[in-house]
C-alpha positions as CSV (number, residue, x, y, z in Angstrom):
1,M,-15.3,16.6,-11.9
2,T,-13.7,16.9,-9.1
3,N,-13.7,19.1,-6.1
4,I,-9.7,19.6,-5.5
5,S,-8.4,23.0,-4.4
6,K,-6.4,25.2,-6.8
7,D,-3.2,25.0,-4.3
8,I,-2.9,20.9,-4.6
9,E,-4.0,21.4,-8.6
10,A,-0.7,23.5,-8.6
11,L,1.3,20.6,-7.1
12,K,0.6,18.7,-9.9
13,K,3.8,19.1,-11.9
14,E,6.1,18.9,-9.1
15,M,4.1,15.5,-8.1
16,T,4.6,14.7,-11.5
17,D,8.2,15.3,-11.4
18,W,8.9,13.5,-8.4
19,R,7.4,10.5,-9.6
20,H,9.1,10.0,-12.8
21,H,12.5,10.4,-10.7
22,I,11.7,7.9,-8.3
23,H,10.3,6.0,-11.4
24,T,13.9,6.3,-13.2
25,Y,15.8,5.0,-10.2
26,P,13.7,2.1,-8.5
27,E,15.4,0.1,-5.3
28,T,14.1,-2.8,-4.2
29,A,12.9,-4.2,-0.4
30,F,15.4,-2.7,2.1
31,E,17.6,-1.1,-0.7
32,E,15.8,2.5,-1.2
33,Q,18.5,4.3,0.3
34,K,18.6,7.1,-2.7
35,T,15.1,6.7,-2.6
36,T,15.0,7.9,0.9
37,Q,17.2,10.3,0.6
38,Y,15.3,12.0,-2.3
39,I,12.5,11.8,0.0
40,I,13.9,13.8,2.7
41,E,15.4,16.2,0.7
42,Q,12.3,17.1,-0.3
43,L,10.3,17.0,2.8
44,K,13.2,19.3,4.1
45,S,12.7,22.0,1.2
46,F,9.0,21.7,2.5
47,G,9.8,23.0,5.9
48,I,8.6,19.5,8.0
49,D,8.9,19.7,11.4
50,E,10.7,16.5,12.1
51,L,12.3,13.7,10.1
52,Y,13.0,9.9,11.7
53,T,14.8,7.1,9.8
54,E,15.3,4.8,12.9
55,F,12.5,2.8,12.2
56,A,13.4,0.5,9.6
57,P,17.0,0.3,7.5
58,T,15.4,2.9,4.5
59,G,12.2,4.8,4.5
60,V,11.6,8.0,6.7
61,V,9.0,9.4,9.1
62,G,7.8,13.3,9.3
63,I,6.0,15.4,11.9
64,I,4.0,18.5,10.4
65,K,2.4,19.9,13.4
66,G,-1.0,22.2,13.2
67,K,-1.6,25.6,14.4
68,K,-3.0,23.9,17.4
69,E,-2.7,20.6,19.6
70,G,-4.6,18.1,19.3
71,K,-5.1,14.1,17.9
72,W,-2.5,12.7,15.8
73,V,-3.1,11.0,12.6
74,G,-0.9,8.8,10.3
75,L,-0.5,8.9,6.7
76,R,1.5,5.9,4.6
77,A,2.8,5.3,1.2
78,D,5.0,2.2,0.3
79,I,8.1,3.2,-1.6
80,D,9.8,0.0,-3.4
81,A,10.1,-1.3,-6.5
82,L,9.9,-4.9,-7.6
83,D,12.6,-7.3,-9.5
84,V,10.9,-6.8,-12.8
85,I,12.8,-5.7,-16.5
86,E,10.6,-2.7,-17.7
87,K,9.0,-2.6,-21.2
88,N,7.8,0.7,-21.2
89,D,9.0,3.2,-23.9
90,I,8.8,6.4,-22.0
91,N,11.9,8.9,-21.2
92,Y,11.8,7.9,-18.0
93,C,12.3,4.5,-17.8
94,S,13.9,2.8,-15.3
95,K,17.6,2.8,-15.7
96,I,18.3,0.2,-13.0
97,P,18.9,-3.2,-14.4
98,G,16.0,-5.6,-13.6
99,K,14.4,-3.3,-11.2
100,M,10.9,-1.2,-11.8
101,H,8.1,0.5,-10.3
102,A,5.6,-2.2,-11.7
103,C,3.2,-1.5,-8.9
104,G,2.9,2.2,-8.5
105,H,4.7,3.0,-5.6
106,D,6.6,6.0,-7.2
107,G,3.0,7.6,-7.6
108,H,1.9,6.8,-3.9
109,T,5.4,8.4,-2.8
110,A,4.7,11.4,-4.9
111,M,1.2,11.7,-3.7
112,L,1.8,11.9,0.0
113,L,4.9,13.9,-0.8
114,G,2.2,16.2,-2.7
115,A,0.1,16.1,0.7
116,A,2.8,16.7,2.6
117,K,4.0,19.9,1.0
118,Y,0.5,21.2,1.0
119,L,0.0,20.5,5.1
120,A,3.5,22.3,6.2
121,Q,2.4,25.2,4.1
122,H,-1.5,25.0,5.1
123,R,-1.3,23.9,9.1
124,D,-5.1,25.1,9.5
125,F,-5.6,22.0,11.8
126,A,-5.6,20.8,15.3
127,G,-2.8,17.9,15.9
128,T,-0.2,16.5,14.5
129,V,0.3,14.7,11.3
130,V,2.5,11.8,10.9
131,V,3.6,11.1,7.3
132,I,5.0,7.4,6.9
133,F,7.2,6.6,3.6
134,Q,7.3,3.1,4.4
135,P,9.8,0.8,2.6
136,A,9.6,-3.0,1.7
137,E,6.0,-4.0,0.9
138,E,6.6,-6.1,-1.6
139,N,7.2,-9.5,0.0
140,E,9.4,-8.4,3.1
141,G,7.2,-6.7,5.6
142,G,8.5,-3.5,5.7
143,G,5.0,-2.3,7.5
144,R,5.9,-5.1,10.1
145,V,9.5,-4.0,10.8
146,M,8.3,-0.4,11.6
147,V,5.5,-1.3,14.0
148,E,8.0,-3.8,15.7
149,N,10.9,-1.0,16.3
150,G,8.4,1.2,17.7
151,L,6.7,3.7,15.3
152,F,3.3,3.7,17.4
153,K,5.0,3.7,20.9
154,R,7.2,6.6,19.7
155,F,4.2,8.8,18.5
156,P,0.7,9.0,19.7
157,I,-1.0,8.3,16.5
158,E,-4.8,7.7,16.8
159,S,-5.4,6.2,13.5
160,V,-3.9,5.3,10.1
161,F,-4.8,5.6,6.4
162,G,-3.5,4.3,3.5
163,M,-4.0,4.1,-0.3
164,H,-2.9,1.9,-3.3
165,N,-3.6,2.6,-7.3
166,Q,-5.7,0.4,-9.3
167,P,-5.2,0.1,-12.8
168,N,-8.4,-0.7,-14.8
169,M,-10.7,0.4,-12.3
170,P,-12.6,3.7,-13.5
171,L,-10.0,6.4,-13.4
172,G,-10.5,8.7,-10.3
173,H,-13.5,6.4,-8.8
174,F,-12.4,5.1,-5.1
175,L,-13.1,1.9,-3.7
176,I,-13.5,0.2,-0.4
177,C,-15.4,-1.8,2.1
178,Q,-15.8,-2.7,5.7
179,G,-13.7,-5.2,7.3
180,P,-11.2,-7.4,5.7
181,I,-10.4,-5.8,2.1
182,M,-7.0,-7.8,1.3
183,A,-6.2,-11.5,2.3
184,A,-3.5,-12.7,4.6
185,Y,-0.2,-13.9,2.8
186,D,1.7,-17.2,3.9
187,T,4.2,-19.1,1.8
188,F,4.9,-22.7,2.1
189,E,8.0,-24.9,1.0
190,I,8.2,-28.5,0.9
191,K,11.8,-30.4,0.4
192,L,11.0,-34.1,-0.9
193,T,14.0,-36.3,-0.4
194,G,13.9,-39.8,-2.2
195,L,16.4,-42.1,-3.8
196,G,18.3,-41.2,-7.1
197,A,18.4,-43.7,-9.8
198,H,18.7,-44.3,-13.4
199,A,15.7,-43.3,-15.4
200,A,15.8,-46.4,-17.3
201,A,15.7,-48.3,-13.8
202,P,13.0,-46.4,-11.8
203,H,12.5,-49.5,-9.7
204,L,15.7,-48.8,-8.2
205,G,15.0,-45.1,-6.9
206,K,12.4,-43.4,-5.1
207,D,11.0,-41.1,-7.7
208,T,10.7,-37.4,-5.8
209,I,8.9,-36.3,-9.4
210,V,6.1,-38.2,-9.4
211,L,5.8,-37.7,-5.5
212,A,5.7,-33.7,-6.1
213,S,3.2,-34.1,-8.8
214,H,0.9,-36.3,-6.5
215,I,1.6,-33.2,-3.5
216,A,0.7,-30.6,-6.3
217,I,-2.7,-32.4,-7.1
218,A,-3.3,-33.2,-3.6
219,L,-3.1,-29.4,-2.2
220,Q,-5.9,-28.5,-4.5
221,T,-8.3,-30.2,-2.4
222,I,-7.3,-28.2,0.9
223,A,-9.5,-25.5,-0.6
224,S,-12.2,-27.5,-2.2
225,R,-12.7,-30.3,0.2
226,N,-11.4,-29.2,3.3
227,A,-12.5,-25.4,3.7
228,N,-16.3,-24.4,4.2
229,P,-17.6,-23.4,0.5
230,F,-18.5,-19.8,2.3
231,D,-15.0,-19.1,3.3
232,S,-12.3,-17.8,1.0
233,L,-9.3,-19.5,0.6
234,V,-6.1,-20.2,-2.5
235,V,-3.4,-22.6,-1.9
236,S,-1.0,-21.9,-5.4
237,I,1.6,-24.0,-5.9
238,T,4.3,-21.3,-7.7
239,Q,7.3,-23.1,-8.1
240,I,8.5,-26.8,-8.6
241,H,12.3,-27.5,-8.9
242,S,14.1,-30.9,-9.4
243,G,16.3,-32.7,-11.7
244,D,19.3,-31.9,-13.8
245,T,19.3,-34.1,-16.8
246,W,17.1,-36.5,-18.8
247,N,18.2,-39.9,-17.7
248,V,18.1,-39.2,-13.8
249,L,15.5,-39.5,-11.7
250,P,16.5,-36.7,-8.9
251,Q,16.8,-37.8,-5.5
252,E,15.7,-34.0,-4.3
253,A,12.7,-32.1,-5.1
254,V,11.3,-28.8,-3.6
255,I,7.5,-27.6,-4.1
256,R,6.6,-23.7,-3.0
257,G,3.8,-21.7,-3.1
258,T,1.4,-19.7,-1.1
259,V,-2.1,-19.8,0.8
260,R,-4.4,-16.5,1.2
261,S,-7.1,-16.5,3.5
262,F,-9.1,-14.0,5.7
263,K,-9.9,-15.6,8.9
264,K,-7.2,-17.7,11.1
265,D,-8.7,-21.0,11.4
266,V,-9.1,-21.2,7.9
267,Q,-5.2,-20.5,7.7
268,D,-4.5,-22.8,10.6
269,M,-6.3,-25.7,8.7
270,A,-4.5,-24.9,5.4
271,E,-1.4,-24.9,7.3
272,K,-2.0,-28.8,9.2
273,R,-3.5,-29.9,6.0
274,I,-0.2,-28.5,3.9
275,N,1.7,-30.7,6.4
276,E,-0.3,-33.9,6.6
277,I,-0.7,-34.3,3.0
278,S,2.8,-33.9,2.0
279,Q,3.9,-36.2,5.1
280,G,1.4,-38.6,3.9
281,L,2.2,-38.9,0.4
282,A,5.8,-38.9,1.1
283,A,5.3,-41.7,3.5
284,T,3.3,-43.7,0.7
285,F,6.4,-43.4,-1.9
286,N,8.6,-44.5,0.7
287,A,10.0,-41.0,0.7
288,K,10.8,-37.8,3.1
289,A,9.4,-34.8,3.3
290,E,10.3,-31.7,5.2
291,V,7.3,-28.7,5.4
292,R,8.2,-24.9,6.3
293,Y,5.1,-22.7,6.4
294,E,5.5,-18.8,7.1
295,R,2.8,-16.4,7.6
296,R,4.1,-13.6,5.9
297,Y,1.3,-10.6,6.0
298,P,-2.1,-10.7,7.9
299,A,-4.9,-10.2,6.4
300,T,-5.7,-6.4,5.9
301,I,-8.7,-5.3,7.8
302,N,-10.5,-2.0,8.0
303,H,-11.9,-0.3,11.1
304,K,-15.6,0.8,10.5
305,V,-15.6,4.2,11.8
306,E,-12.2,5.2,9.8
307,T,-13.8,3.4,6.9
308,D,-16.5,5.9,7.1
309,V,-14.5,8.9,7.6
310,A,-12.7,7.6,4.3
311,I,-15.8,6.9,2.0
312,E,-16.8,10.7,3.7
313,V,-13.7,11.9,2.4
314,A,-13.6,10.2,-0.9
315,S,-17.2,11.2,-1.4
316,K,-16.3,15.2,-1.3
317,I,-13.4,14.6,-3.9
318,V,-15.1,12.7,-6.3
319,G,-18.6,12.8,-5.5
320,A,-20.6,9.9,-3.8
321,E,-21.6,8.3,-7.2
322,N,-17.9,7.4,-7.8
323,V,-17.2,5.8,-4.5
324,V,-17.5,2.2,-4.6
325,T,-18.4,1.1,-0.4
326,D,-19.1,-2.5,-0.8
327,V,-15.9,-3.4,-3.2
328,E,-14.8,-6.9,-3.3
329,P,-12.0,-7.7,-1.0
330,S,-8.7,-9.2,-3.1
331,M,-6.7,-12.3,-2.5
332,G,-3.6,-10.1,-2.6
333,A,-1.9,-9.0,0.3
334,E,-0.5,-6.0,2.0
335,D,1.8,-5.5,4.8
336,F,-0.2,-1.9,6.1
337,A,-2.3,-5.1,7.7
338,F,0.5,-4.8,10.5
339,M,-0.4,-1.0,11.0
340,L,-3.8,-1.8,11.0
341,Q,-3.2,-4.6,13.9
342,E,-2.2,-1.9,16.0
343,K,-4.0,1.3,15.2
344,P,-7.7,1.8,14.1
345,G,-7.6,3.0,10.1
346,A,-8.8,2.3,6.7
347,Y,-7.4,1.1,3.1
348,I,-8.5,2.7,0.1
349,W,-8.0,1.6,-3.8
350,L,-8.1,4.8,-6.4
351,G,-9.0,3.9,-9.7
352,A,-6.1,4.4,-12.3
353,G,-8.4,3.7,-15.8
354,P,-7.1,1.5,-18.6
355,G,-3.9,0.1,-18.6
356,A,-1.4,-3.0,-18.0
357,N,-2.2,-4.3,-14.7
358,L,-0.2,-4.3,-11.5
359,H,3.5,-6.2,-11.6
360,N,3.1,-6.3,-15.2
361,P,6.5,-4.9,-16.9
362,A,4.2,-2.5,-19.0
363,Y,2.6,-1.1,-16.1
364,N,2.5,2.7,-15.1
365,F,1.5,4.5,-12.8
366,N,-1.1,7.1,-14.2
367,D,0.0,10.7,-13.5
368,E,-4.0,12.2,-14.0
369,V,-4.9,10.4,-10.1
370,L,-1.6,12.2,-8.6
371,T,-3.9,15.4,-7.2
372,T,-6.6,12.9,-6.4
373,G,-4.8,11.2,-3.7
374,A,-3.0,14.2,-2.8
375,A,-6.6,15.6,-2.1
376,Y,-7.7,12.4,-0.1
377,Y,-5.0,12.7,1.9
378,V,-5.3,16.1,2.9
379,G,-9.1,15.4,3.6
380,I,-8.2,12.5,5.8
381,V,-6.5,15.4,8.1
382,N,-9.0,17.6,7.8
383,A,-11.9,15.1,8.8
384,Q,-9.5,13.9,11.8
385,L,-8.2,17.0,12.9
386,G,-10.6,19.7,11.8
387,K,-9.6,22.6,9.9
């Protein structure tokens, strides 16, 4: 049983229609032109007070003013899709080749649109709501771009809240924790240069494939032998590229991968050791290594007061017994972290029930949680700005 107002329940069909439209026409990072225009059209039809598009190449920010002056609160949804070929047999399957809403951002957008429509119609709160439809969450840091372009300087937002659906977690349950909830996301690239040779005469070359293999194994010791066992750290190699044919030892090789962590000192150590191991082994093999390390997203860290607010709101909607408040943090990453570095806030997960996992070509957002998500956003506004 859920405690959702009839007015929000009445929005389910519209939210479903919005979600299916966005799902049919997915757009990836900073290419969400039609998605942004579609969102703008809906917001205008709700009677939103103000609309702004200058904080990122795509995406939109809407302002909803209450009946009285008061604090400002931000509600954020991501709008971008992924470079995935959809494998679902549904009547709203992606019509854009090679692109798919495989992470549920279509659902997040629909839920925030539903909340925006409700709030525009029911302005019985004291303050201002900022609805943030953010582009480019997947890999390209749209959250960072909006912050850098002055989102929080332009608007006196005092707290900000985000949400993500989670398949294969109990349907309609909320999951959250104090402090770190998602990891920092770093990437690395190691370019190796040796000496090409005939495969039948390896002694005349400097074999980059053998070198890359040694580096791939050695990097796994960073987590197992350099990190404190009580600190979370993942070092994963995701690509190794080298060679073009059967009988040539390639002169060059490239290794790419990702690092996930929660603490800056662990992050610093991992970066240092990747460089030391790569340079040391390259010297051993009489070759060269060039290491590039990028810190993409910081850790997503929930603030205590706002986490307590999120827990209270979620508990009112689905019951305290259906709100997990000590969920284990994820080693996945989220660029909502940039917003939480600027303003206090909280990030919560909404269980979507059984189904294909995120980023899977068979994934599909569960429409049964649309009203629950919209009710959560509205509940945050009521909790922060009064009713």
